[in-house]
C-alpha positions in Angstrom: 172.0 -121.4 -73.2 174.9 -119.6 -71.6 174.2 -121.2 -68.2 174.7 -124.7 -69.6 177.8 -123.7 -71.6 179.4 -121.9 -68.7 178.3 -124.7 -66.3 179.9 -127.4 -68.5 183.0 -125.3 -68.5 183.0 -125.2 -64.7 182.5 -129.0 -64.6 185.4 -129.5 -67.0 187.6 -127.3 -64.8 186.7 -129.1 -61.7 184.6 -126.5 -59.9 181.4 -128.6 -60.1 180.3 -132.1 -60.9 177.5 -132.8 -63.4 174.9 -133.6 -60.6 175.7 -130.3 -58.9 175.3 -128.4 -62.1 171.9 -129.9 -62.8 170.8 -129.0 -59.3 172.0 -125.4 -59.7 170.3 -125.0 -63.0 167.0 -126.1 -61.4 167.5 -123.7 -58.5 168.1 -120.5 -60.5 164.4 -119.9 -61.1 164.2 -119.0 -57.4 167.0 -116.5 -57.6 167.4 -112.8 -58.4 170.9 -111.4 -58.8 172.2 -108.6 -56.6 173.0 -105.3 -58.4 176.7 -105.8 -57.5 176.8 -109.1 -59.3 175.1 -107.7 -62.4 177.5 -104.7 -62.4 180.6 -107.0 -62.1 179.6 -109.5 -64.7 178.6 -106.8 -67.2 181.7 -104.8 -66.5 179.8 -101.6 -65.5 182.4 -101.0 -62.8 185.5 -102.8 -61.6 185.5 -104.7 -58.3 187.4 -101.9 -56.5 184.7 -99.3 -57.3 182.0 -101.8 -56.2 183.7 -102.2 -52.9 184.1 -98.4 -52.6 180.4 -97.9 -53.0 179.6 -100.6 -50.4 181.9 -98.9 -47.9 180.3 -95.5 -48.7 176.7 -96.6 -48.3 174.8 -94.6 -45.7 172.3 -96.1 -43.3 169.2 -97.4 -45.1 170.8 -96.4 -48.4 170.7 -99.1 -51.2 173.7 -100.0 -53.2 172.3 -98.4 -56.3 171.3 -95.2 -54.4 174.9 -94.9 -53.2 176.2 -95.4 -56.7 174.0 -92.6 -58.0 175.0 -90.3 -55.2 178.6 -90.9 -55.9 178.0 -90.4 -59.6 179.6 -93.8 -60.4 176.4 -95.0 -62.2 173.8 -93.1 -64.3 170.0 -93.5 -64.1 170.0 -95.3 -67.4 172.6 -97.8 -66.2 170.6 -98.4 -63.0 167.5 -99.2 -65.2 169.5 -101.6 -67.2 171.0 -103.3 -64.1 167.4 -103.8 -62.7 166.4 -105.4 -66.0 169.4 -107.7 -66.0 168.8 -108.9 -62.4 166.4 -111.6 -63.5 168.3 -112.8 -66.5 169.2 -116.6 -66.1 172.9 -116.1 -66.4 172.9 -113.3 -63.8 171.0 -115.6 -61.4 173.4 -118.4 -62.1 176.4 -116.2 -61.3 174.7 -115.1 -58.1 174.1 -118.7 -57.1 177.7 -119.6 -57.8 178.8 -116.8 -55.5 176.2 -117.6 -52.8 177.2 -121.3 -52.8 180.9 -120.2 -52.6 181.6 -122.2 -55.7 183.3 -119.1 -57.1 184.6 -116.1 -55.1 183.8 -112.5 -56.1 187.5 -112.0 -56.8 187.6 -115.0 -59.1 184.5 -114.8 -61.1 185.7 -112.3 -63.7 188.9 -114.3 -64.3 186.9 -117.5 -64.8 184.5 -115.7 -67.2 187.5 -114.3 -69.1 189.0 -117.8 -69.4 185.6 -119.2 -70.5 185.3 -116.5 -73.1 188.8 -117.2 -74.4 188.2 -121.0 -74.5 185.1 -120.6 -76.7 186.6 -117.6 -78.6 183.5 -115.4 -78.0 183.8 -111.7 -78.8 182.6 -109.3 -76.2 179.5 -108.7 -78.4 178.8 -112.4 -78.6 179.1 -112.8 -74.9 176.7 -110.0 -74.3 174.2 -111.6 -76.7 174.5 -114.9 -74.7 174.1 -113.0 -71.4 170.9 -111.3 -72.4 169.5 -114.6 -73.8 168.5 -113.3 -77.2 167.9 -116.6 -78.9 167.7 -115.3 -82.5 171.1 -113.6 -82.1 172.6 -116.5 -80.2 171.7 -118.8 -83.1 173.6 -116.5 -85.5 176.7 -117.2 -83.4 176.5 -121.0 -83.6 174.5 -121.3 -86.9 176.1 -118.9 -89.5 173.9 -120.1 -92.4 173.5 -117.6 -95.2 170.2 -119.1 -96.3 167.5 -117.0 -94.4 164.9 -119.7 -94.5 167.2 -122.3 -92.9 168.0 -119.7 -90.2 164.3 -119.1 -89.6 163.7 -122.9 -89.3 166.6 -123.2 -86.9 165.2 -120.3 -84.8 161.8 -122.0 -84.7 163.3 -125.3 -83.8 165.4 -124.0 -80.9 162.7 -121.7 -79.5 160.4 -124.7 -79.5 162.9 -127.0 -77.8 163.6 -124.3 -75.2 159.9 -123.8 -74.5 158.8 -127.5 -74.5 161.8 -129.7 -74.1 164.7 -128.2 -72.2 165.1 -124.5 -71.2 168.9 -125.1 -71.0 169.3 -126.4 -74.6 172.6 -125.5 -76.2 174.4 -125.9 -79.5 177.7 -126.7 -81.0 178.9 -125.0 -84.1 176.7 -125.8 -87.1 178.1 -126.8 -90.5 177.2 -127.6 -94.1 177.9 -131.1 -95.5 177.9 -132.6 -99.0 176.9 -135.9 -97.5 175.9 -137.5 -94.2 174.8 -140.8 -92.7 171.5 -140.4 -90.7 171.3 -142.4 -87.6 168.0 -143.4 -85.9 165.6 -140.6 -86.9 162.3 -138.9 -87.4 161.8 -136.7 -90.4 159.3 -134.6 -92.3 159.3 -133.2 -95.9 158.2 -129.7 -96.5 157.3 -128.9 -100.1 155.9 -126.0 -102.2 157.6 -122.7 -102.4 160.3 -124.2 -100.2 161.5 -127.8 -100.4 163.4 -129.2 -97.5 163.6 -132.5 -95.6 163.8 -131.9 -91.8 165.5 -134.7 -89.8 166.2 -135.1 -86.1 168.7 -137.9 -85.8 170.9 -139.5 -83.2 172.6 -142.9 -82.4 171.5 -145.4 -79.8 168.9 -143.8 -77.4 169.8 -140.1 -77.7 166.5 -139.1 -79.3 165.0 -139.8 -75.8 166.0 -136.1 -75.3 162.9 -135.3 -77.3 160.7 -138.4 -77.0 160.6 -138.4 -73.2 159.7 -134.7 -72.9 157.1 -134.2 -75.7 153.8 -135.8 -74.8 152.8 -138.0 -71.9 154.7 -141.2 -72.6 158.3 -142.0 -71.4 160.6 -144.6 -72.8 163.6 -146.5 -71.6 165.0 -147.1 -75.1 164.3 -145.7 -78.5 161.6 -147.7 -80.3 159.0 -147.0 -83.0 156.7 -145.4 -80.5 159.4 -143.1 -79.2 160.4 -142.2 -82.8 156.8 -141.5 -83.6 156.7 -139.1 -80.7 159.8 -137.3 -82.1 158.0 -137.1 -85.4 155.1 -135.4 -83.8 157.5 -132.9 -82.3 158.9 -132.2 -85.7 155.4 -131.8 -87.0 154.8 -129.1 -84.3 158.0 -127.2 -85.3 157.2 -127.5 -89.0 153.7 -126.2 -88.4 154.9 -123.1 -86.6 157.5 -122.5 -89.3 154.9 -122.9 -92.1 152.5 -120.6 -90.4 155.2 -117.9 -90.1 156.0 -118.3 -93.8 152.4 -118.0 -94.7 152.4 -114.4 -93.3 154.9 -113.6 -96.1 152.8 -115.3 -98.8 155.0 -118.4 -98.9 153.1 -121.6 -99.2 154.5 -124.8 -97.7 152.8 -128.2 -97.5 153.9 -130.8 -94.8 154.0 -134.5 -95.5 153.2 -136.9 -92.6 156.3 -137.4 -90.4 158.2 -140.6 -90.9 160.8 -142.4 -88.8 163.2 -145.3 -88.8 165.7 -147.2 -86.7 168.2 -147.0 -89.6 168.6 -143.7 -91.4 169.3 -143.0 -95.1 172.6 -141.8 -96.5 172.2 -138.2 -97.8 174.4 -136.9 -100.5 172.7 -134.1 -102.4 175.3 -131.5 -101.5 173.1 -129.0 -99.7 172.8 -130.4 -96.2 172.7 -128.2 -93.0 173.8 -129.9 -89.8 173.1 -128.5 -86.3 174.5 -130.4 -83.3 172.1 -129.9 -80.3 172.4 -130.8 -76.6 169.3 -131.2 -74.4 168.4 -133.2 -71.3 171.9 -134.7 -71.2 171.6 -136.1 -74.7 173.2 -135.0 -78.0 171.5 -135.2 -81.3 171.5 -133.5 -84.7 169.0 -131.4 -86.7 169.6 -132.0 -90.4 168.0 -129.9 -93.1 168.3 -131.3 -96.6 167.6 -128.5 -99.0 166.0 -129.9 -102.2 165.7 -128.2 -105.6 
């Protein structure tokens, strides 16, 4: 998620164009970050000490071996650095440096500006860096209802796995009322009663419809919305299964959909803005008594 957020920030600041960003995000799977990049991004050492280690390396001595010899890093820190080298955001940072989109001297300033722009704390930025989806969701979706949090986690994990690995969120909110756009939905009833919508104007639900199942669509129609409904059914099934382990029984109605959505006004509505595959849409949970 951080790669897309940081990448969008770089696009807005003129470092990249959207097509370049998409290409870079596809390329990072082939990358592994250098230890120096991990150390810099995670603030293990300042750039001056990184350069001192590089200048002090003996023949055939690796950077981390030199850092240990100079007692600038501990064994535990080295283990953590090795683990972090394959994290998506570290690979993205390495790619930005290798492509000379950002210079080593600049990357920390740009990251600091990015952090200030989104008002992330150091702890939140760390959570984003290590790609801990459950904790990331707590940053953007501060719902006090634990079941709505669990449903959100299941939804986002499923989108990330099946739809778009670079899915990201805007800040979620609660609403007393909301107009639903084109939508697919499912009602969960039993020990928990909630109506689960995915909704978006125009053709934005193609973000789901064209990436779940074998069919692709040029515009949203009933078949495309039916596909979105099947995706919701998949998410709801996973959610209901997890609840069953806690002795909570939930039944799922058949998914439904429509080109014109209802107006919801029951006062307990959870709204989560989601971005995937260049489209924006909303997950809406209507909690029923």
